[in-house]
C-alpha positions as semicolon CSV with decimal commas, in nm:
position;residue;x (nm);y (nm);z (nm)
1;X;0,000;0,000;0,000
2;X;0,126;0,348;-0,089
3;X;0,233;0,549;0,216
4;X;0,070;0,894;0,258
5;X;0,287;1,164;0,105
6;X;0,402;1,430;0,350
7;X;0,423;1,710;0,094
8;X;0,226;2,033;0,120
9;X;0,291;2,200;-0,216
10;X;0,033;2,056;-0,465
11;X;0,283;2,042;-0,751
12;X;0,548;1,863;-0,549
13;X;0,284;1,636;-0,401
14;X;0,151;1,543;-0,745
15;X;0,498;1,471;-0,881
16;X;0,590;1,270;-0,573
17;X;0,266;1,076;-0,609
18;X;0,339;0,999;-0,976
19;X;0,685;0,873;-0,880
20;X;0,523;0,606;-0,662
21;X;0,341;0,452;-0,958
22;X;0,476;0,198;-1,207
23;X;0,612;0,389;-1,505
24;X;0,676;0,173;-1,809
25;X;0,834;0,466;-1,990
26;X;1,130;0,414;-1,756
27;X;1,121;0,037;-1,709
28;X;1,209;-0,267;-1,916
29;X;0,871;-0,373;-2,058
30;X;0,963;-0,736;-2,119
31;X;0,720;-0,950;-1,922
32;X;0,496;-0,654;-1,842
33;X;0,121;-0,704;-1,853
34;X;-0,121;-0,434;-1,961
35;X;-0,497;-0,410;-1,931
36;X;-0,769;-0,146;-1,944
37;X;-0,935;-0,209;-1,610
38;X;-0,728;0,054;-1,420
39;X;-0,807;0,342;-1,656
40;X;-1,171;0,237;-1,685
41;X;-1,206;0,234;-1,307
42;X;-1,037;0,572;-1,272
43;X;-1,271;0,726;-1,528
44;X;-1,571;0,571;-1,354
45;X;-1,463;0,707;-1,015
46;X;-1,409;1,051;-1,173
47;X;-1,772;1,042;-1,299
48;X;-1,680;0,970;-1,661
49;X;-1,538;1,303;-1,780
50;X;-1,466;1,143;-2,120
51;X;-1,840;1,124;-2,194
52;X;-1,853;1,503;-2,221
53;X;-1,585;1,507;-2,493
54;X;-1,568;1,418;-2,861
55;X;-1,259;1,201;-2,878
56;X;-1,029;1,146;-3,175
57;X;-0,781;0,863;-3,128
58;X;-0,453;0,812;-3,318
59;X;-0,219;0,512;-3,303
60;X;0,081;0,404;-3,510
61;X;0,456;0,350;-3,497
62;X;0,569;0,662;-3,683
63;X;0,386;0,990;-3,721
64;X;0,116;0,949;-3,459
65;X;0,239;1,245;-3,255
66;X;0,262;1,470;-3,561
67;X;-0,081;1,362;-3,687
68;X;-0,229;1,433;-3,343
69;X;-0,067;1,777;-3,356
70;X;-0,200;1,849;-3,706
71;X;-0,558;1,742;-3,632
72;X;-0,560;1,954;-3,317
73;X;-0,431;2,257;-3,511
74;X;-0,687;2,219;-3,790
75;X;-0,974;2,190;-3,542
76;X;-0,858;2,507;-3,367
77;X;-0,847;2,688;-3,700
78;X;-1,211;2,579;-3,747
79;X;-1,298;2,757;-3,423
80;X;-1,320;2,455;-3,194
81;X;-1,194;2,436;-2,837
82;X;-0,949;2,147;-2,830
83;X;-0,749;1,930;-2,596
84;X;-0,435;1,746;-2,709
85;X;-0,275;1,455;-2,526
86;X;0,065;1,333;-2,646
87;X;0,357;1,137;-2,505
88;X;0,631;1,144;-2,410
89;X;0,706;1,505;-2,325
90;X;1,032;1,661;-2,443
91;X;1,111;1,891;-2,152
92;X;0,813;1,943;-1,918
93;X;0,535;1,711;-1,808
94;X;0,277;1,980;-1,887
95;X;0,359;1,953;-2,259
96;X;0,161;1,629;-2,273
97;X;-0,168;1,805;-2,201
98;X;-0,253;2,108;-2,415
99;X;-0,571;2,311;-2,435
100;X;-0,624;2,529;-2,741
101;X;-0,270;2,445;-2,847
102;X;-0,101;2,562;-2,527
103;X;0,046;2,340;-2,255
104;X;-0,178;2,338;-1,954
105;X;-0,085;2,528;-1,641
106;X;0,102;2,303;-1,402
107;X;-0,138;2,378;-1,117
108;X;-0,434;2,255;-1,322
109;X;-0,260;1,934;-1,425
110;X;-0,139;1,865;-1,072
111;X;-0,487;1,918;-0,931
112;X;-0,627;1,665;-1,179
113;X;-0,348;1,417;-1,101
114;X;-0,424;1,441;-0,729
115;X;-0,794;1,388;-0,800
116;X;-0,705;1,029;-0,899
117;X;-0,511;0,960;-0,578
118;X;-0,799;0,818;-0,371
119;X;-0,860;0,551;-0,637
120;X;-0,511;0,431;-0,733
121;X;-0,481;0,147;-0,484
122;X;-0,821;0,014;-0,583
123;X;-0,746;0,046;-0,953
124;X;-0,372;-0,044;-0,951
125;X;-0,325;0,249;-1,189
126;X;0,012;0,312;-1,350
127;X;0,183;0,644;-1,418
128;X;0,037;0,652;-1,769
129;X;-0,312;0,552;-1,652
130;X;-0,307;0,847;-1,412
131;X;-0,182;1,096;-1,670
132;X;-0,443;0,978;-1,920
133;X;-0,724;1,017;-1,667
134;X;-0,587;1,354;-1,551
135;X;-0,574;1,482;-1,909
136;X;-0,934;1,381;-1,973
137;X;-1,041;1,543;-1,646
138;X;-0,858;1,865;-1,738
139;X;-1,028;1,872;-2,076
140;X;-1,371;1,824;-1,921
141;X;-1,313;2,090;-1,657
142;X;-1,194;2,344;-1,918
143;X;-1,488;2,296;-2,152
144;X;-1,299;2,125;-2,434
145;X;-1,509;2,013;-2,731
146;X;-1,263;1,783;-2,909
147;X;-0,996;1,573;-2,738
148;X;-0,724;1,452;-2,976
149;X;-0,544;1,159;-2,813
150;X;-0,218;0,990;-2,910
151;X;-0,169;0,635;-2,791
152;X;0,129;0,572;-2,568
153;X;0,211;0,210;-2,658
154;X;0,027;-0,004;-2,910
155;X;-0,346;0,048;-2,905
156;X;-0,561;-0,239;-2,783
157;X;-0,439;-0,225;-2,423
158;X;-0,310;0,132;-2,416
159;X;-0,464;0,350;-2,146
160;X;-0,606;0,588;-2,407
161;X;-0,816;0,299;-2,542
162;X;-1,008;0,290;-2,214
163;X;-1,221;0,562;-2,371
164;X;-1,506;0,381;-2,542
165;X;-1,687;0,658;-2,730
166;X;-1,488;0,811;-3,017
167;X;-1,571;1,009;-3,329
168;X;-1,264;0,924;-3,539
169;X;-0,961;0,694;-3,526
170;X;-0,642;0,650;-3,727
171;X;-0,339;0,426;-3,759
172;X;-0,029;0,599;-3,894
173;X;0,274;0,426;-4,050
174;X;0,379;0,097;-3,894
175;X;0,719;-0,042;-3,800
176;X;0,880;-0,314;-3,592
177;X;0,894;-0,155;-3,249
178;X;0,809;-0,267;-2,894
179;X;0,799;-0,621;-3,028
180;X;0,834;-0,764;-2,676
181;X;0,485;-0,629;-2,604
182;X;0,307;-0,585;-2,939
183;X;0,428;-0,889;-3,131
184;X;0,717;-0,991;-3,352
185;X;0,556;-0,918;-3,689
186;X;0,397;-0,621;-3,861
187;X;0,072;-0,817;-3,880
188;X;0,063;-0,858;-3,503
189;X;0,156;-0,493;-3,449
190;X;-0,108;-0,375;-3,698
191;X;-0,371;-0,584;-3,522
192;X;-0,284;-0,434;-3,184
193;X;-0,292;-0,077;-3,312
194;X;-0,610;-0,113;-3,519
195;X;-0,793;-0,231;-3,209
196;X;-0,858;0,134;-3,123
197;X;-1,141;0,112;-3,382
198;X;-1,503;0,148;-3,273
199;X;-1,828;0,037;-3,434
200;X;-1,950;0,280;-3,698
201;X;-1,654;0,515;-3,649
202;X;-1,419;0,565;-3,947
203;X;-1,067;0,428;-3,909
204;X;-0,809;0,601;-4,130
205;X;-0,495;0,417;-4,237
206;X;-0,183;0,498;-4,441
207;X;-0,087;0,131;-4,483
208;X;-0,120;-0,032;-4,825
209;X;-0,434;-0,249;-4,796
210;X;-0,279;-0,518;-5,018
211;X;0,001;-0,592;-4,768
212;X;-0,041;-0,847;-4,487
213;X;-0,041;-0,568;-4,229
214;X;-0,291;-0,368;-4,435
215;X;-0,521;-0,668;-4,444
216;X;-0,477;-0,707;-4,068
217;X;-0,595;-0,349;-4,015
218;X;-0,897;-0,410;-4,238
219;X;-0,980;-0,736;-4,063
220;X;-0,954;-0,587;-3,714
221;X;-1,167;-0,288;-3,814
222;X;-1,427;-0,516;-3,970
223;X;-1,449;-0,716;-3,649
224;X;-1,522;-0,387;-3,469
225;X;-1,770;-0,276;-3,735
226;X;-1,556;0,021;-3,838
227;X;-1,524;0,144;-4,198
228;X;-1,164;0,190;-4,319
229;X;-1,041;0,481;-4,532
230;X;-0,696;0,432;-4,680
231;X;-0,426;0,662;-4,816
232;X;-0,411;0,623;-5,194
233;X;-0,768;0,500;-5,212
234;X;-1,007;0,735;-5,028
235;X;-0,758;1,019;-4,981
236;X;-0,418;1,120;-5,112
237;X;-0,156;1,394;-5,122
238;X;-0,083;1,526;-5,468
239;X;0,087;1,813;-5,646
240;X;0,346;1,860;-5,372
241;X;0,582;2,150;-5,437
242;X;0,859;2,301;-5,233
243;X;0,801;2,656;-5,121
244;X;1,011;2,895;-4,918
245;X;0,994;2,764;-4,564
246;X;0,825;2,434;-4,645
247;X;0,584;2,268;-4,886
248;X;0,252;2,344;-5,050
249;X;0,036;2,031;-5,070
250;X;-0,296;1,949;-5,235
251;X;-0,497;1,679;-5,058
252;X;-0,778;1,495;-5,231
253;X;-1,054;1,328;-5,028
254;X;-1,370;1,150;-5,139
255;X;-1,551;1,486;-5,127
256;X;-1,313;1,747;-5,265
257;X;-0,961;1,867;-5,329
258;X;-0,800;2,099;-5,078
259;X;-0,534;2,313;-5,245
260;X;-0,219;2,488;-5,130
261;X;-0,216;2,354;-4,776
262;X;0,100;2,495;-4,626
263;X;0,331;2,253;-4,441
264;X;0,618;2,434;-4,271
265;X;0,965;2,288;-4,252
266;X;1,154;2,057;-4,486
267;X;1,046;1,716;-4,356
268;X;0,894;1,550;-4,659
269;X;0,793;1,257;-4,439
270;X;0,532;1,483;-4,277
271;X;0,329;1,505;-4,600
272;X;0,171;1,164;-4,534
273;X;0,075;1,270;-4,181
274;X;-0,065;1,596;-4,313
275;X;-0,284;1,414;-4,569
276;X;-0,411;1,184;-4,296
277;X;-0,505;1,475;-4,071
278;X;-0,677;1,659;-4,357
279;X;-0,882;1,350;-4,444
280;X;-0,990;1,307;-4,083
281;X;-1,106;1,669;-4,050
282;X;-1,279;1,655;-4,390
283;X;-1,470;1,346;-4,277
284;X;-1,576;1,515;-3,954
285;X;-1,721;1,801;-4,158
286;X;-1,902;1,555;-4,387
287;X;-2,082;1,420;-4,082
288;X;-2,172;1,764;-3,952
289;X;-1,938;1,741;-3,653
290;X;-1,696;2,013;-3,770
291;X;-1,766;2,323;-3,977
292;X;-1,548;2,549;-4,194
293;X;-1,308;2,270;-4,297
294;X;-1,196;2,436;-4,619
295;X;-1,111;2,762;-4,444
296;X;-0,936;2,572;-4,166
297;X;-0,729;2,354;-4,396
298;X;-0,640;2,603;-4,666
299;X;-0,635;2,920;-4,458
300;X;-0,305;2,883;-4,274
301;X;-0,193;3,157;-4,037
302;X;0,133;3,327;-4,134
303;X;0,396;3,059;-4,185
304;X;0,158;2,786;-4,064
305;X;0,349;2,786;-3,738
306;X;0,071;2,590;-3,569
307;X;0,184;2,287;-3,774
308;X;0,545;2,300;-3,652
309;X;0,590;1,996;-3,429
310;X;0,867;2,023;-3,169
311;X;1,141;1,765;-3,210
312;X;1,046;1,672;-3,567
313;X;1,299;1,804;-3,820
314;X;1,339;2,106;-3,594
315;X;1,628;2,327;-3,709
316;X;1,830;2,558;-3,484
317;X;2,098;2,805;-3,593
318;X;2,288;2,812;-3,917
319;X;2,662;2,787;-3,852
320;X;2,622;2,494;-3,835
321;X;2,248;2,418;-3,849
322;X;2,142;2,169;-3,582
323;X;1,852;1,938;-3,668
324;X;1,660;1,774;-3,385
325;X;1,447;1,479;-3,489
326;X;1,298;1,207;-3,271
327;X;1,331;0,933;-3,535
328;X;1,372;0,607;-3,344
329;X;1,302;0,330;-3,595
330;X;1,506;0,229;-3,898
331;X;1,224;0,339;-4,126
332;X;1,192;0,683;-3,968
333;X;1,570;0,732;-3,974
334;X;1,574;0,654;-4,346
335;X;1,300;0,910;-4,407
336;X;1,484;1,164;-4,193
337;X;1,802;1,137;-4,398
338;X;1,603;1,143;-4,721
339;X;1,468;1,482;-4,611
340;X;1,820;1,596;-4,516
341;X;1,944;1,493;-4,862
342;X;1,677;1,719;-5,013
343;X;1,712;2,016;-4,779
344;X;2,086;2,023;-4,707
345;X;2,258;1,861;-5,005
346;X;2,634;1,832;-4,998
347;X;2,688;1,939;-4,637
348;X;2,916;1,726;-4,417
349;X;2,702;1,556;-4,152
350;X;2,778;1,488;-3,789
351;X;2,514;1,283;-3,609
352;X;2,476;1,265;-3,231
353;X;2,294;0,941;-3,166
354;X;2,129;0,788;-2,861
355;X;1,861;0,520;-2,831
356;X;1,660;0,312;-2,588
357;X;1,797;-0,031;-2,510
358;X;1,476;-0,207;-2,621
359;X;1,538;-0,103;-2,983
360;X;1,701;-0,316;-3,251
361;X;2,024;-0,116;-3,227
362;X;2,205;-0,284;-3,515
363;X;1,907;-0,215;-3,743
364;X;1,908;0,152;-3,638
365;X;2,278;0,194;-3,710
366;X;2,242;0,017;-4,043
367;X;1,989;0,286;-4,142
368;X;2,238;0,562;-4,053
369;X;2,557;0,401;-4,186
370;X;2,677;0,555;-4,510
371;X;2,459;0,864;-4,465
372;X;2,675;1,056;-4,218
373;X;3,039;1,158;-4,203
374;X;3,085;1,134;-3,826
375;X;2,870;0,953;-3,569
376;X;2,900;1,041;-3,201
377;X;2,725;0,789;-2,976
378;X;2,594;0,914;-2,644
379;X;2,357;0,808;-2,370
380;X;2,031;0,979;-2,283
381;X;1,922;1,031;-1,924
382;X;1,629;0,793;-1,965
383;X;1,653;0,486;-1,739
384;X;1,577;0,279;-2,050
385;X;1,868;0,428;-2,243
386;X;2,104;0,194;-2,425
387;X;2,450;0,198;-2,274
388;X;2,737;0,333;-2,485
389;X;2,905;-0,008;-2,499
390;X;2,580;-0,168;-2,623
391;X;2,555;0,091;-2,900
392;X;2,927;0,055;-2,971
393;X;2,883;-0,317;-3,042
394;X;2,576;-0,256;-3,258
395;X;2,749;0,018;-3,457
396;X;3,050;-0,204;-3,520
397;X;2,822;-0,488;-3,631
398;X;2,655;-0,248;-3,875
399;X;2,998;-0,149;-4,009
400;X;2,967;0,210;-3,897
401;X;3,257;0,432;-3,798
402;X;3,184;0,614;-3,474
403;X;3,314;0,753;-3,148
404;X;3,164;0,761;-2,800
405;X;3,079;1,055;-2,579
406;X;2,938;0,976;-2,237
407;X;2,696;1,269;-2,221
408;X;2,520;1,516;-2,445
409;X;2,707;1,794;-2,263
410;X;3,025;1,659;-2,421
411;X;2,875;1,533;-2,748
412;X;2,704;1,856;-2,857
413;X;3,010;2,087;-2,854
414;X;3,218;1,813;-3,012
415;X;2,962;1,777;-3,291
416;X;2,949;2,152;-3,351
417;X;3,326;2,169;-3,377
418;X;3,344;1,870;-3,609
419;X;3,073;2,009;-3,838
420;X;3,218;2,358;-3,860
421;X;3,025;2,646;-4,014
422;X;2,965;2,460;-4,341
423;X;2,852;2,128;-4,196
424;X;2,537;2,000;-4,032
425;X;2,464;1,849;-3,688
426;X;2,182;1,595;-3,654
427;X;2,063;1,485;-3,309
428;X;1,841;1,180;-3,335
429;X;1,760;0,825;-3,228
430;X;1,543;0,910;-2,929
431;X;1,282;1,168;-2,830
432;X;1,445;1,169;-2,486
433;X;1,777;1,276;-2,643
434;X;1,596;1,541;-2,848
435;X;1,429;1,674;-2,534
436;X;1,765;1,706;-2,360
437;X;1,910;1,884;-2,663
438;X;1,619;2,130;-2,677
439;X;1,695;2,226;-2,319
440;X;2,059;2,293;-2,401
441;X;1,966;2,497;-2,706
442;X;1,763;2,729;-2,478
443;X;1,420;2,646;-2,619
């Protein structure tokens, strides 16, 4: 049984309380069991705040955070009051819970966290269960209309899936990740993630429906009674052209073509996520749930800054430029360096790389090998971080030249010096590493 916390400040008390709960973001997940009964009990004891919200749920391996961000931004442009729940945070816990695009005040989040405290022993709630329930409670208390929720891990047994009533769901790009929990194949992973589907609620997918994993998504959705709309079939991005500061994209849905949607930044991999978000908002308008979709999607504020996602192809400085990107699968690393090839051709590249120990490290280094000039391996502060000697072995097995720096404090200045004014520094491999770097770059 949890001992009473002798802390008077609500913020310190809430954080101390969260530290007493099992946190799988910091633990080895092998052998862990997950179920939805804790979050369902918390929501019941909190008088079901989720029933006062219109929930949009997004799962996937790559792009789910960005798609969540885009949908939230488009709904705000349409005049809606929104809540956004993402994970993990880069620098501050409050980043996970945003209302109208802004991180919630710490006092409001802490109050909601402490509201769950009387029920945690009964429910056996984890850290993520509590944060999920607290986010939903914050949204309900602040009069949010639409809650856009990113899954934490998988889908079927993720805490966010404890919310039964949804108005839209999506599965972004898939990859082999968290295989110790989700399954060893893309078919198993697709099945887990598509289980966020609900009867009669559209499920959007970017996965080719002719692949085994695409068929798994369709099968799982059919079992739930959910229609599936697929990239390249019911919606697509077309006529993509580079523009100063980003891209202009046309997105075609079953109803219309949206033209000149501005996507800031030079991450071409975000175009797929943008098309997915546009299709979801278009569908909500078709059902009378959202209004003013065309104005919201085509009428970007100056620079479309509301679509800039922290830690995704985020560029700082220019001598040398430093790119922060949370790519942490081999597929996402390949897409990252494809975008770098397009945006910074010919520049010498120095990568600062860190990863979690549950990743296929050799596969990650194989995706980076041959695409950088210098690789500096370092360790993040996450308890799940791969050790430098583990990454050293994996890099050698992948045939990659590299050196080791024991901390980002040492790695970052070394990378800047190695790149010089004409080179490029890339910090990637882990959102935790990106979060640390953002702090050092005074963001």
